PyMOL commands that place a pseudoatom at each C-alpha (Angstrom):
pseudoatom trace, name=CA, resn=MET, resi=1, chain=A, elem=C, hetatm=0, pos=[66.698, -25.855, -64.233]
pseudoatom trace, name=CA, resn=ARG, resi=2, chain=A, elem=C, hetatm=0, pos=[70.247, -24.974, -63.303]
pseudoatom trace, name=CA, resn=ALA, resi=3, chain=A, elem=C, hetatm=0, pos=[72.417, -23.725, -65.809]
pseudoatom trace, name=CA, resn=ARG, resi=4, chain=A, elem=C, hetatm=0, pos=[75.497, -25.589, -65.215]
pseudoatom trace, name=CA, resn=SER, resi=5, chain=A, elem=C, hetatm=0, pos=[78.622, -23.926, -64.763]
pseudoatom trace, name=CA, resn=LEU, resi=6, chain=A, elem=C, hetatm=0, pos=[81.962, -24.816, -67.021]
pseudoatom trace, name=CA, resn=PRO, resi=7, chain=A, elem=C, hetatm=0, pos=[85.107, -25.386, -64.780]
pseudoatom trace, name=CA, resn=ARG, resi=8, chain=A, elem=C, hetatm=0, pos=[87.834, -22.528, -65.074]
pseudoatom trace, name=CA, resn=SER, resi=9, chain=A, elem=C, hetatm=0, pos=[90.805, -23.369, -66.302]
pseudoatom trace, name=CA, resn=PRO, resi=10, chain=A, elem=C, hetatm=0, pos=[94.067, -22.338, -64.737]
pseudoatom trace, name=CA, resn=ARG, resi=11, chain=A, elem=C, hetatm=0, pos=[95.182, -20.413, -67.471]
pseudoatom trace, name=CA, resn=SER, resi=12, chain=A, elem=C, hetatm=0, pos=[91.802, -18.482, -67.542]
pseudoatom trace, name=CA, resn=SER, resi=13, chain=A, elem=C, hetatm=0, pos=[91.860, -17.390, -63.894]
pseudoatom trace, name=CA, resn=LEU, resi=14, chain=A, elem=C, hetatm=0, pos=[95.092, -15.605, -64.718]
pseudoatom trace, name=CA, resn=LEU, resi=15, chain=A, elem=C, hetatm=0, pos=[93.977, -13.515, -67.343]
pseudoatom trace, name=CA, resn=THR, resi=16, chain=A, elem=C, hetatm=0, pos=[90.842, -12.423, -65.488]
pseudoatom trace, name=CA, resn=GLU, resi=17, chain=A, elem=C, hetatm=0, pos=[92.440, -11.826, -62.046]
pseudoatom trace, name=CA, resn=PRO, resi=18, chain=A, elem=C, hetatm=0, pos=[95.018, -9.682, -61.476]
pseudoatom trace, name=CA, resn=ARG, resi=19, chain=A, elem=C, hetatm=0, pos=[97.631, -10.461, -58.747]
pseudoatom trace, name=CA, resn=LEU, resi=20, chain=A, elem=C, hetatm=0, pos=[100.005, -8.037, -57.005]
pseudoatom trace, name=CA, resn=THR, resi=21, chain=A, elem=C, hetatm=0, pos=[102.285, -11.025, -55.787]
pseudoatom trace, name=CA, resn=GLY, resi=22, chain=A, elem=C, hetatm=0, pos=[105.523, -11.937, -57.234]
pseudoatom trace, name=CA, resn=GLU, resi=23, chain=A, elem=C, hetatm=0, pos=[108.553, -10.000, -58.333]
pseudoatom trace, name=CA, resn=SER, resi=24, chain=A, elem=C, hetatm=0, pos=[106.822, -6.750, -59.842]
pseudoatom trace, name=CA, resn=GLY, resi=25, chain=A, elem=C, hetatm=0, pos=[105.317, -5.796, -56.254]
pseudoatom trace, name=CA, resn=GLY, resi=26, chain=A, elem=C, hetatm=0, pos=[108.566, -5.453, -55.277]
pseudoatom trace, name=CA, resn=ALA, resi=27, chain=A, elem=C, hetatm=0, pos=[109.766, -3.506, -58.309]
pseudoatom trace, name=CA, resn=GLY, resi=28, chain=A, elem=C, hetatm=0, pos=[106.966, -1.168, -58.307]
pseudoatom trace, name=CA, resn=ILE, resi=29, chain=A, elem=C, hetatm=0, pos=[107.940, -0.003, -54.400]
pseudoatom trace, name=CA, resn=LEU, resi=30, chain=A, elem=C, hetatm=0, pos=[111.472, 0.237, -55.340]
pseudoatom trace, name=CA, resn=ALA, resi=31, chain=A, elem=C, hetatm=0, pos=[110.880, 2.447, -57.973]
pseudoatom trace, name=CA, resn=VAL, resi=32, chain=A, elem=C, hetatm=0, pos=[108.601, 4.837, -55.714]
pseudoatom trace, name=CA, resn=ILE, resi=33, chain=A, elem=C, hetatm=0, pos=[111.376, 4.978, -53.246]
pseudoatom trace, name=CA, resn=CYS, resi=34, chain=A, elem=C, hetatm=0, pos=[113.910, 5.894, -55.646]
pseudoatom trace, name=CA, resn=VAL, resi=35, chain=A, elem=C, hetatm=0, pos=[111.751, 8.713, -56.925]
pseudoatom trace, name=CA, resn=LEU, resi=36, chain=A, elem=C, hetatm=0, pos=[111.159, 10.244, -53.580]
pseudoatom trace, name=CA, resn=LEU, resi=37, chain=A, elem=C, hetatm=0, pos=[114.739, 10.002, -52.916]
pseudoatom trace, name=CA, resn=VAL, resi=38, chain=A, elem=C, hetatm=0, pos=[115.784, 12.019, -55.997]
pseudoatom trace, name=CA, resn=ALA, resi=39, chain=A, elem=C, hetatm=0, pos=[112.787, 14.253, -55.574]
pseudoatom trace, name=CA, resn=ALA, resi=40, chain=A, elem=C, hetatm=0, pos=[114.257, 15.212, -51.543]
pseudoatom trace, name=CA, resn=VAL, resi=41, chain=A, elem=C, hetatm=0, pos=[118.201, 15.199, -53.003]
pseudoatom trace, name=CA, resn=SER, resi=42, chain=A, elem=C, hetatm=0, pos=[116.486, 17.930, -55.906]
pseudoatom trace, name=CA, resn=LEU, resi=43, chain=A, elem=C, hetatm=0, pos=[114.666, 19.797, -53.175]
pseudoatom trace, name=CA, resn=SER, resi=44, chain=A, elem=C, hetatm=0, pos=[117.385, 20.389, -50.829]
pseudoatom trace, name=CA, resn=GLY, resi=45, chain=A, elem=C, hetatm=0, pos=[119.551, 21.422, -53.338]
pseudoatom trace, name=CA, resn=LEU, resi=46, chain=A, elem=C, hetatm=0, pos=[117.464, 23.739, -54.646]
pseudoatom trace, name=CA, resn=ALA, resi=47, chain=A, elem=C, hetatm=0, pos=[117.225, 24.920, -50.911]
pseudoatom trace, name=CA, resn=ALA, resi=48, chain=A, elem=C, hetatm=0, pos=[120.996, 25.979, -50.835]
pseudoatom trace, name=CA, resn=LEU, resi=49, chain=A, elem=C, hetatm=0, pos=[120.956, 27.297, -53.901]
pseudoatom trace, name=CA, resn=ASN, resi=50, chain=A, elem=C, hetatm=0, pos=[118.162, 29.835, -52.883]
pseudoatom trace, name=CA, resn=ALA, resi=51, chain=A, elem=C, hetatm=0, pos=[119.809, 30.464, -49.528]
pseudoatom trace, name=CA, resn=ALA, resi=52, chain=A, elem=C, hetatm=0, pos=[123.113, 31.972, -51.610]
pseudoatom trace, name=CA, resn=THR, resi=53, chain=A, elem=C, hetatm=0, pos=[120.989, 34.054, -53.816]
pseudoatom trace, name=CA, resn=VAL, resi=54, chain=A, elem=C, hetatm=0, pos=[118.962, 35.730, -51.217]
pseudoatom trace, name=CA, resn=GLU, resi=55, chain=A, elem=C, hetatm=0, pos=[122.822, 36.276, -49.282]
pseudoatom trace, name=CA, resn=SER, resi=56, chain=A, elem=C, hetatm=0, pos=[123.795, 37.341, -52.718]
pseudoatom trace, name=CA, resn=VAL, resi=57, chain=A, elem=C, hetatm=0, pos=[121.042, 39.978, -53.132]
pseudoatom trace, name=CA, resn=ARG, resi=58, chain=A, elem=C, hetatm=0, pos=[121.080, 40.955, -49.748]
pseudoatom trace, name=CA, resn=GLY, resi=59, chain=A, elem=C, hetatm=0, pos=[124.704, 42.010, -50.242]
pseudoatom trace, name=CA, resn=TRP, resi=60, chain=A, elem=C, hetatm=0, pos=[124.418, 43.751, -52.981]
pseudoatom trace, name=CA, resn=VAL, resi=61, chain=A, elem=C, hetatm=0, pos=[121.583, 46.096, -52.061]
pseudoatom trace, name=CA, resn=SER, resi=62, chain=A, elem=C, hetatm=0, pos=[123.394, 46.696, -48.822]
pseudoatom trace, name=CA, resn=ALA, resi=63, chain=A, elem=C, hetatm=0, pos=[126.263, 47.661, -50.232]
pseudoatom trace, name=CA, resn=ASP, resi=64, chain=A, elem=C, hetatm=0, pos=[124.513, 50.154, -52.612]
pseudoatom trace, name=CA, resn=LEU, resi=65, chain=A, elem=C, hetatm=0, pos=[122.495, 51.231, -49.399]
pseudoatom trace, name=CA, resn=THR, resi=66, chain=A, elem=C, hetatm=0, pos=[125.897, 52.098, -47.485]
pseudoatom trace, name=CA, resn=ALA, resi=67, chain=A, elem=C, hetatm=0, pos=[127.566, 53.726, -50.591]
pseudoatom trace, name=CA, resn=LEU, resi=68, chain=A, elem=C, hetatm=0, pos=[124.397, 56.323, -51.211]
pseudoatom trace, name=CA, resn=ALA, resi=69, chain=A, elem=C, hetatm=0, pos=[124.513, 57.157, -47.490]
pseudoatom trace, name=CA, resn=GLY, resi=70, chain=A, elem=C, hetatm=0, pos=[128.049, 57.642, -47.659]
pseudoatom trace, name=CA, resn=LEU, resi=71, chain=A, elem=C, hetatm=0, pos=[128.220, 59.959, -50.388]
pseudoatom trace, name=CA, resn=ASN, resi=72, chain=A, elem=C, hetatm=0, pos=[125.034, 61.844, -49.061]
pseudoatom trace, name=CA, resn=TRP, resi=73, chain=A, elem=C, hetatm=0, pos=[125.763, 62.102, -45.225]
pseudoatom trace, name=CA, resn=GLY, resi=74, chain=A, elem=C, hetatm=0, pos=[129.313, 60.803, -44.865]
pseudoatom trace, name=CA, resn=PRO, resi=75, chain=A, elem=C, hetatm=0, pos=[131.147, 57.705, -43.079]
pseudoatom trace, name=CA, resn=ALA, resi=76, chain=A, elem=C, hetatm=0, pos=[129.418, 57.736, -39.917]
pseudoatom trace, name=CA, resn=VAL, resi=77, chain=A, elem=C, hetatm=0, pos=[125.534, 57.493, -41.568]
pseudoatom trace, name=CA, resn=ALA, resi=78, chain=A, elem=C, hetatm=0, pos=[126.922, 54.773, -43.552]
pseudoatom trace, name=CA, resn=GLU, resi=79, chain=A, elem=C, hetatm=0, pos=[128.303, 52.518, -41.271]
pseudoatom trace, name=CA, resn=ARG, resi=80, chain=A, elem=C, hetatm=0, pos=[124.929, 53.095, -39.239]
pseudoatom trace, name=CA, resn=VAL, resi=81, chain=A, elem=C, hetatm=0, pos=[122.840, 52.003, -42.206]
pseudoatom trace, name=CA, resn=ALA, resi=82, chain=A, elem=C, hetatm=0, pos=[125.075, 49.201, -42.809]
pseudoatom trace, name=CA, resn=GLU, resi=83, chain=A, elem=C, hetatm=0, pos=[124.752, 48.061, -39.015]
pseudoatom trace, name=CA, resn=ALA, resi=84, chain=A, elem=C, hetatm=0, pos=[120.658, 48.427, -39.523]
pseudoatom trace, name=CA, resn=ASN, resi=85, chain=A, elem=C, hetatm=0, pos=[120.932, 46.068, -42.646]
pseudoatom trace, name=CA, resn=GLY, resi=86, chain=A, elem=C, hetatm=0, pos=[123.016, 43.542, -40.560]
pseudoatom trace, name=CA, resn=VAL, resi=87, chain=A, elem=C, hetatm=0, pos=[126.174, 43.892, -42.489]
pseudoatom trace, name=CA, resn=GLU, resi=88, chain=A, elem=C, hetatm=0, pos=[129.329, 43.720, -42.242]
pseudoatom trace, name=CA, resn=ILE, resi=89, chain=A, elem=C, hetatm=0, pos=[131.701, 46.844, -43.328]
pseudoatom trace, name=CA, resn=VAL, resi=90, chain=A, elem=C, hetatm=0, pos=[134.956, 45.983, -45.169]
pseudoatom trace, name=CA, resn=ARG, resi=91, chain=A, elem=C, hetatm=0, pos=[135.851, 49.085, -46.966]
pseudoatom trace, name=CA, resn=LEU, resi=92, chain=A, elem=C, hetatm=0, pos=[134.527, 52.681, -47.181]
pseudoatom trace, name=CA, resn=GLN, resi=93, chain=A, elem=C, hetatm=0, pos=[136.289, 54.992, -49.451]
pseudoatom trace, name=CA, resn=ARG, resi=94, chain=A, elem=C, hetatm=0, pos=[135.666, 58.560, -50.207]
pseudoatom trace, name=CA, resn=GLY, resi=95, chain=A, elem=C, hetatm=0, pos=[136.236, 60.320, -53.508]
pseudoatom trace, name=CA, resn=ALA, resi=96, chain=A, elem=C, hetatm=0, pos=[135.714, 63.816, -54.827]
pseudoatom trace, name=CA, resn=LEU, resi=97, chain=A, elem=C, hetatm=0, pos=[132.557, 62.890, -56.235]
pseudoatom trace, name=CA, resn=GLU, resi=98, chain=A, elem=C, hetatm=0, pos=[131.794, 59.664, -55.380]
pseudoatom trace, name=CA, resn=PHE, resi=99, chain=A, elem=C, hetatm=0, pos=[131.539, 56.979, -52.616]
pseudoatom trace, name=CA, resn=GLU, resi=100, chain=A, elem=C, hetatm=0, pos=[132.702, 53.276, -52.765]
pseudoatom trace, name=CA, resn=ALA, resi=101, chain=A, elem=C, hetatm=0, pos=[131.349, 50.795, -49.644]
pseudoatom trace, name=CA, resn=THR, resi=102, chain=A, elem=C, hetatm=0, pos=[132.522, 47.183, -49.411]
pseudoatom trace, name=CA, resn=ALA, resi=103, chain=A, elem=C, hetatm=0, pos=[129.919, 44.919, -47.215]
pseudoatom trace, name=CA, resn=ARG, resi=104, chain=A, elem=C, hetatm=0, pos=[129.992, 41.555, -46.476]
pseudoatom trace, name=CA, resn=VAL, resi=105, chain=A, elem=C, hetatm=0, pos=[127.122, 39.506, -45.522]
pseudoatom trace, name=CA, resn=GLY, resi=106, chain=A, elem=C, hetatm=0, pos=[127.419, 35.590, -44.638]
pseudoatom trace, name=CA, resn=ARG, resi=107, chain=A, elem=C, hetatm=0, pos=[130.137, 34.918, -47.201]
pseudoatom trace, name=CA, resn=VAL, resi=108, chain=A, elem=C, hetatm=0, pos=[129.110, 36.661, -49.675]
pseudoatom trace, name=CA, resn=GLU, resi=109, chain=A, elem=C, hetatm=0, pos=[131.092, 40.091, -50.069]
pseudoatom trace, name=CA, resn=ALA, resi=110, chain=A, elem=C, hetatm=0, pos=[129.828, 42.664, -52.509]
pseudoatom trace, name=CA, resn=SER, resi=111, chain=A, elem=C, hetatm=0, pos=[130.516, 46.413, -53.346]
pseudoatom trace, name=CA, resn=GLY, resi=112, chain=A, elem=C, hetatm=0, pos=[128.436, 49.376, -54.268]
pseudoatom trace, name=CA, resn=ARG, resi=113, chain=A, elem=C, hetatm=0, pos=[129.235, 52.993, -55.653]
pseudoatom trace, name=CA, resn=ALA, resi=114, chain=A, elem=C, hetatm=0, pos=[127.774, 56.120, -55.656]
pseudoatom trace, name=CA, resn=GLY, resi=115, chain=A, elem=C, hetatm=0, pos=[128.882, 59.091, -57.677]
pseudoatom trace, name=CA, resn=MET, resi=116, chain=A, elem=C, hetatm=0, pos=[127.403, 62.776, -57.933]
pseudoatom trace, name=CA, resn=ALA, resi=117, chain=A, elem=C, hetatm=0, pos=[126.260, 63.861, -61.780]
pseudoatom trace, name=CA, resn=ASP, resi=118, chain=A, elem=C, hetatm=0, pos=[128.254, 66.091, -63.314]
for i in range(1, 118): cmd.bond("trace and resi %d" % i, "trace and resi %d" % (i + 1))
show_as sticks, trace
zoom trace
């Protein structure tokens, strides 16, 4: 003898069978798109900040190296060191016991100073 099943009411089928149709499916896709858009904009801003930081550090280090070379070996060597580092010299100034160099890398201008200890 077979057991007879009871007819299912429309309400019980809504509770047991998940559906992905209607308003909630579109809202979920829109939320995912918004999150991806915010992530993409954030990453592009981070990349620009990173590039500016690298350029700035390169300027400082190059200016310091140029100043050290100028103090120890003179302005001609300082110019060659700056050229080897791919920077443009803005100003070289030699004092009695110090040498100062200002260099430009891209949009960043940095100064370095080297001096003799007393």
